[in-house]
C-alpha positions, 0 to 999 in steps of 0.5 A, a space after each residue: 344187186 350183184 346177187 340179183 345179176 347172179 340169179 338172173 343170169 343163173 335163170 337164163 343160163 338154165 332156160 338156154 340149156 333146156 332150150 338146147 335140149 329141146 328145141 322149141 320146133 321139135 314135138 315134144 311127144 304125148 303119150 298114150 295108154 294103148 300098145 296097139 292101134 293108130 297113132 297120132 304124129 307124136 304120140 307114143 307108148 312107153 312101159 319097160 317094166 312090162 318086160 324088165 330082163 333081156 336083149 333089146 330090138 328095135 324096129 322101125 317100119 318106114 311104111 308105118 312111120 312108127 318105131 317097136 321097141 322089144 325086150 325079151 322079145 316082148 313089145 315095151 315101146 312103140 313111137 311114132 317117127 318121121 324118116 327120110 322123104 324123098 331123095 334122102 331116103 332112109 335106108 332099110 336094113 339091120 344096124 347096130 347103135 355106133 355111138 350115143 350122144 345126147 347134146 349133139 349138132 348137125 355138122 352136115 345140116 347147119 348145126 342143127 340140134 339133134 337131142 339124144 342122138 343114137 348114130 347108125 351109120 357114119 354116112 348120117 344116119 341116125 335116131 334123134 329127137 326131131 320134129 314129126 309132121 305126121 309123114 317122112 321128112 327128114 333128111 334120112 335120120 329117124 325123127 323121134 318125139 323128144 320124150 320118147 327119145 329120152 326114153 329109149 336114149 336111157 335104155 339102149 347101149 351101144 351096139 344095140 340092134 336096129 332093124 329098119 324096114 321099108 317093104 322092099 329091103 328083105 330084113 328079118 323079123 318083119 320090121 315093116 310091120 311089127 306087133 306085139 311080139 318079136 317073131 324070129 328069124 327063122 319063123 315059119 307058118 307052123 309056129 303060129 298054126 292053131 291049137 287044139 284043146 291041150 294043145 302045146 309046142 315046147 322048144 327050149 332048146 332054142 334058147 337054153 339060158 336067159 329071162 323068161 317072159 310068158 304072155 297069155 292073151 285071152 284075145 288068142 286063147 293062147 300061152 306064148 313063152 319066150 326066154 333071151 328074146 326067142 319063143 321057147 314055147 306056146 299053148 292053147 288055153 280055155 279062159 272060164 266065162 263067156 262074153 266080156 266075162 271071158 276077158 282077163 284084163 291086162 295085168 303085168 306079173 313078177 315071179 318072187 323067190 320061194 313057194 306058197 307051200 301048196 300044190 300048183 293048180 297047174 301041175 301036182 308035181 310043183 309047188 305054188 310059186 309066189 307072184 308079185 302084181 307089177 301093174 294092172 289096167 282097171 281092176 286090180 286082181 291077183 295072180 292066183 285069182 286069174 290063174 283059177 280061170 285058166 285051163 291048159 295042158 297039164 304036161 305043158 305046165 310040168 315042162 314049163 315050171 321046170 324052167 321058171 325062175 324068180 323075175 320070170 315075168 307074166 304078161 296077161 293081156 285081152 289084146 290079140 298077139 298073133 295076125 295073119 302073115 302079111 301077103 307079100 312077105 314071109 315074116 311074121 308079126 303079132 298085133 
């Protein structure tokens, strides 16, 4: 009988612990497979393997009630949120993560549970798990789906940057209207002007050191190069094929040590690198097959090859990365 009682007590304590970690009235969250497009309350997208290295940046859009998470300038996650209601508005601006606590109870609001709390101010503004009704409903905090709050908590560090865009406060990188790639602080329209065949921009001095992520998009017919979270280059690309055959699919590759010993198809001054496929959406393809469908400036290819190191990530996508600048702001975001 004692053993049964102990087992029953243990189960009860475990259940209570689980309930404390995920309150019943908090939104659990539902993963979705799309990095773009509208999200229903509680939906999120999370793929940190797309950009495994580099600085993390979190953008929260009050107008869109969404959060976008970037690493090395590339979108790795997004989620619906619920920010402050009228009279309790979440402030816009640039914040740092001041404190992290997986199990936290509000000292201000009747000991309310706030799992995976990440404090942004010492006056009561934080990110944490909560209820997402589909509109701004909090007392100023940024509520997240419970599952997503766990994933985000495990990825961030104290001191990390969080930018909240309210559509009014002039914050950098268009936090109120984010997209697939992070715009630089010094963004100007010239940075996204249309590129003619074999055109390219190359400014490695913007970020001399750090991990490189390359995004190749068939929709934009362009290649974008980020290092340490900053754009350092882009080039026009041509994709062999017409109509749907010009689509590349959605894939992620990482650069391995060594070379194949064969000359690069893009620049005769380098040997072909070795690549491993990390993930593919739809029919898996190898890096060589995809590369055979691309054409871009050999001069740009040579400059880029000089910078590549093992661990470089290449994202291939049919999603558009660049969209037009929003009319009422000088900042830019892709989608």
